[in-house]
N, C-alpha and C positions, 0 to 999 in steps of 0.2 A: 327569734323573731329579729328582723334586721333593724339596727338602731338608726336614728336620725342623722348621727355623725358617722358616715360610712368611710373607713380609712382603707382604701384600696379595694381590690376585687375579693371575691370569696376565697378565703383561705384554705380551701380543700385542695388536696393533691389533684394535679393536672389530669393525671390518667384516671382518677376516680371521677372526675367531671366527664370525661370523655366515655368512660364506661356506661355512665349513666345517660349520655346523650345517644348512645347507638346500642343496637341490639347486641348480645354477647357473641352471637355467630360471626359478627363482622369483626370484632376485635378479639381474635385468639392471641394467646400468650406470644406467638411467633410474629404477629403484627405490631406488638408494643415495640419490640426492638428495632422496628423499620420507621417508627414516628421520629419525625425531626423535632428538634426542641422548639418550644413556644416561647414567645416574649423575646426573641432575639435569634441570631443566626441569620445567614446569607438568605435562605429561602423566605423567612418570615419578613425581611426587609423588602425583598423583592415584591412580595405581595403588597406590602404596604406602599411602596413607591407606584406601583401600578395603579392601586385604588386611588392614591394622591393625584395621579396624572388624569385618571378618568373624572374624578370629582373636579379638578381644576379646569379641563377643557369643556367637558360636556355639561357640567352643572354650572360653570362660570358664564356660559354663553346666555342661558335664560335669565340669570339674575342681572346681567348687563342689558336686559331688555329696554331700560329708561332711555337708552341712547337711541335705540331703533324707534321707540315711541316718539321721541322728540323729531326724528327725521321723517317718519311716516306722516306726522301731523302737518308737514310742510309740503307734502306732495299733493297735487291737484286731485288724484284718484281717491286719496285716503283724507284729504283735509276736512276737518271738522266732523268727522265720523266718530261718534261716542263709543264705537265698539273696537277701537283700537286697542284699548287696555286688556281685552279679552285674549288677544293673541299671547301675551306674556303670562296672563293668569292661567291659561290652559297649559303652557309649557311647563311651568313650574308648580300648578296646582295638582296636575294629575299624579305626579310622583308622590306628593304629599297625602292626597286622599285615597291613593291606591295601596299605600304603605302596609297597612294591616293585613289586606288581602293577600298581596304579594309574598308578605312574610309566611303567611300559613301555606301559600302555594309553593314556596321555595322549601319549606321544611318537609311538606309531603314528597315532593319530587327532587330530593337533595342530590341525587345522582345524575340530574340533568341540568345541573346548575352552568355548566359551561356551554351547554346548548342554548340555554337562555341568554346568556352574554352574546353568543353569536347571533341570536335573534334580534335582540334589542338594539345592539350597537349600530348595525347597518340601517335600522330603521330609523335612527336619529340623522344619519349622515344623508339617507334619501330624503327626509324632511326637509332639509336646508335646500337641498337641490330642486325639489319641488316647489319650494315656497319662492325660490328665485324667479319662477314663472307666473306667480299669481298676480293677477290684475285686479281683485277685489279683497275687501276685508274678509269676507267669508272664505275665500280660498288661503288666505293667511291664516285664519283661523285654524283650518283643517290640517293644514301642513306644518308650518312653524309653530302652530300651537299643539293642537290634539296629537297629530302624528309623532312629533318631536318628544312630547311629554309621555307618551305611551311607551316609545322606544326606550326612553331613560328609566322609566318604571320597570320594564322587563329586565334589563341588565343590571340596574344598580343594586337591587336586593340580594341576588346571588353573590355579588361581590361583597356587600356587607356580610352575608353569611360566612363567607370564605375567612375574611378578616378576623371574625370573632373566634375561628379554630385556632389561629396563629398568634392571637394576643388576648391573654387572659388576666394575668396579674398586672399588666401595664397597658389595660385596655383603655383607660382614660386618657393616657397619652396618645395612644394609636388613633382613637376617634377625635382628639384634638387636632392632631396632624391632618388628618381626612378632611375634617369640616374647614380647616383653614385653607385647603387647597383652591376653593372657589375664590377666596379672597386674594390669594397669591396672583391667579390668573387674572383677577379683577382690576389689580393694580396697572396692568397694561391693556387688558382686552378693552375696556370702554375707550381708550385714547386710540387704539389701533382701529376699532370698529368705526369710531366717529371720523378718523382720517380716511379709511376706505369709502364710508359713505358718502363724504364730502366730494371724494375725487372720482368715485366709480359708480355711485348708487347702490341702492338696496340689491338689485339683482347679482351684480359681479361679487359684491361683498359676500352674499350668502353662499355663492358657489366657491368663493375663495376659502371661507371659513369651513366648508364641508370637507374640502381637500386637505386643508391644514389638519383638521381632526382626524381624518382617516390616517394620515402619514404618521401622526404623533402618538396615536393610541392603539392602532391596529396591531404593531409589533409587540405591544405589552400584553395582549390576550393570553399568550402561552404561559406568562409569570403567574395567572390567576388559577392556581391549583389548590384543592383543598389539603388540609394537613392530615385529616382523618380518613379512613377508607370509606367510601360512600357505600350506603346500604344497599345490598343487592336483593333485599327482600321487599315484596311489595306491601308488607305489613308495616304501618307507620307507627313511630315511637309516639307514645301518648304526649300531647302537648300539655304541660303543666299551666293551668288558668287559675290556680288559686289566688295568684297576686291580685285579681279583680275585686276580691273581697276585702282587701286591706285598705283602709282609710287613706294611708299614704299614698297609694296609687292614684286615688281619686283626687288628692292634692295637687299632685304633680300634673295630671291632666288638666286641671282648672288653670294651673299657672302656665302650662303651654298653650291653651286656647287663648287665654287673656293676652299673653305676650304676642302670640300670632296675629291677633286682630289688628295690632298697631305696627307690627315688625316691618311690613313690606312697603309702606309709604315712603320713607326716606329715599330708598333706592329707586322708587319709581319717579318721584317727584323733585328730587333735588336738581336734576338738570332744568326742568321747566322752572323752579324757583328761581335758579340762577339768572335764567332768560328773562324772567319778570323784573330783575333788577339790573337789567341792561349788560349783563354779563355775557361773555361769547359761549357758543355751544361748547368749545374746547374747555373753557374753564368749568362748566357743568360736568363734563366728562372727568375733569381733573378731580372733582370732588368726589366722585364715585370712586376713583382710583384710590384717593385718600383713605376713603371709608374702608375699601378692600384692604389696604395695607395695614391698617388698624385692626381689621377682622383676623388678619393672619396672626398677628402678635397676641390679640385677645383670645382667640380660640386655642391657640397653641399654650398659652399661660394657663387658661381656665382648665383645659385638659389635662395638663400635667398636675396642677394643683387638686384636681378632682381625685387624684390616686393618693394624695397625702393630706388633704384639709377637708373639714366638714362641708358636706355637699350643699346642705341649705345656706350656710353662710355665703357660699359662692352664688347661689341662686338669688339672694336677696341683694347682694351688692351688684350683680351685673344688671338687674332690673331697675334697681333703685337710682344707679348713676345714669342708665339710660333714659330713664323718665325725667330726671332733672335736667339732663343736656337738651332733651326735647323742648321742655317748656321755656327754657331760658335761651340757649345759644341759636336754637332754630328759630322759635317764635319772636325773638327779637332782632333776627338778623335783617339788615338793611344794605349790607356790603358783603364782600368776599371773606374777610377776616373771620367773623363769628361762624359763617357756614363752615369754614375749615376746622375750627375747634369742634363744632358739633359733629362733623364727618369723623374726626378722630375719636371722640369720646363715644358716640354711638356705636362706631365700628368695633372698638375695643370691647366695650362692657356689653352692648345688647346683643352683639353677635356671639360673645363668649358663652352666653346662654345656651346656644345650639350645641357646643361641644360637651354639655353636661348630660345629655340624654342616655347616654350608654350608662352613666353612673346612676341615674335615677333608676334604670332597669335593674342594676345590681342591688340598688337600696331597697326595692320593693320585692324581690325574688331572689333567692339564692339558688334556684334551679337553672342549670345551664340552658335547658330546653326552652326557658322563657326569654332568654337574651334578645333574639330577633324579634319576638312577638312584642315585648315591651317597647323596644326600639320603633318598630312599626307604628304603634298606637300613639306614642308621643309625637312622632312625625306627622300622624294623621291629625292630632289635635292642633298642632301649630298650622297645618294645612288649611283649616277653616278660614283663617284670617287671609291667607294667600287668595283663596277663591273668592272671597267676599271682598277684596281690596278694590276691585274694578267697581261694583255697584256702589259700595260705601263711599268711595271718593267722588263718584259722581253726585251723591247726595250731599256731600260735605262741602265740595268746592263752590265757591260762589264765581260770579262773573267779573265783579269789579276788582281791580288791583289799585290799592293805595299804598305809596311808598312809606308814609308815615304810620300805618296801621300794624297792629299786632298781626304777625303772619302774613304781612301785606294785604291783609283783609281777605283776600281770596283763598288763602291756606289756613286761615285762623281756626276754623272748626276742625280741620284735619289734624293739625298740629295738636290741638287740646286733645282730641281723640287718641292720638297716638301716645302721647304722654300719659294719658289717664290709663288706657289698657296696659301699658308697660308696668305702671305703678300698681295696677291691680294684681299683676302676676307676683309681685314682691309681697303685697298684702296677704295674698292666699298663703304663701309660706309662713309669714310671720303669725298669722292667726293659728295656723298648726302648731307652731312651736309654743304658742300662748294657752293652748288647749289644757283643760284639766286632764291630767294624765290618767286618773282613775277611770275616766269615761272613754277615752279612746287610746288604742295602742296602735302602733306602726302597722 
């Protein structure tokens, strides 16, 4: 039974894991000699680099939607439209909520992973081009939202499946690097997008971003090759679902749901919060860039530590500090300085939580066949918050702005909600650690 303090990946021989993940007819003895080393080597690092770039550019774009949202709100055709937030919600929410279903699909049709990448990647590029011709919010929702999110869902989980083959004992580090990628691009992407939007408008900006993504990621697709021979049999290796009966699995699901409910508001509303205290749109974009800078450091550090330090301790630290920063530095902010502190703290600690999902999976199941399934389910749990961010924010935001009020009065309820949900994520893990051991086992 996995312990609460998980020190690194499962310590089974790599080839034993692989033989349990594939049918014997696919891994004959002569095939073993052809396998390249896991957890290092040129091929493994090329896969990780390609995954990093795809995450950085194609996931970095939708999580920078706050800049687009701020711009769309000023345009006559979109001004005062309450459905603007749905565009960003769809672009990032579909990959979250579709995660467990795509994980099962990729597992079943593993030999077609590269075809899935070639299907999803151009759909994302086409979505941006199509969105540049949109004249209504509905058209933006379909193109920049649904179409983009669907394309990302199709190509992303085959890439994750490939990464798990190459990185086993150092998987925490690998996923820390991948999840930090969006933060790396986010350091510059909000500022670049803000500059392009101000100078050229959203149509030219979307077209320019589409071209840049195609040129920067397209040449990397040949790097994305699996390490293990794909199954040539139509018979599917049975998926291990025994982890769903373990209480620890449900604890981590609860932690992901609670954290996800409040997680997305800072990136969506920091730019508009800055505008409400008379800061320029560029300073609002700068706050997102600072949060992304802290995200890179936080997710890399938490990912590396998850291979060496107790997982539950990292979960509690990341969510507790994120909650305290929200209640204090954001709620009490009336000028730029406290917002900078909040962006750095929330970016480092709250975003560090996301890099721990791969380790949550190995903590609840030692079966290699469960790696992609657990990852997809935990992503799905956090995705609830992403999809609900729009409706919840509409209910929590007030019309009045008061410079002397907590959260400028307008953002008060939303800030309290964000901090409370983040704190509840920590509480769920703490309660698990305080359980009577004789009643519940992991």
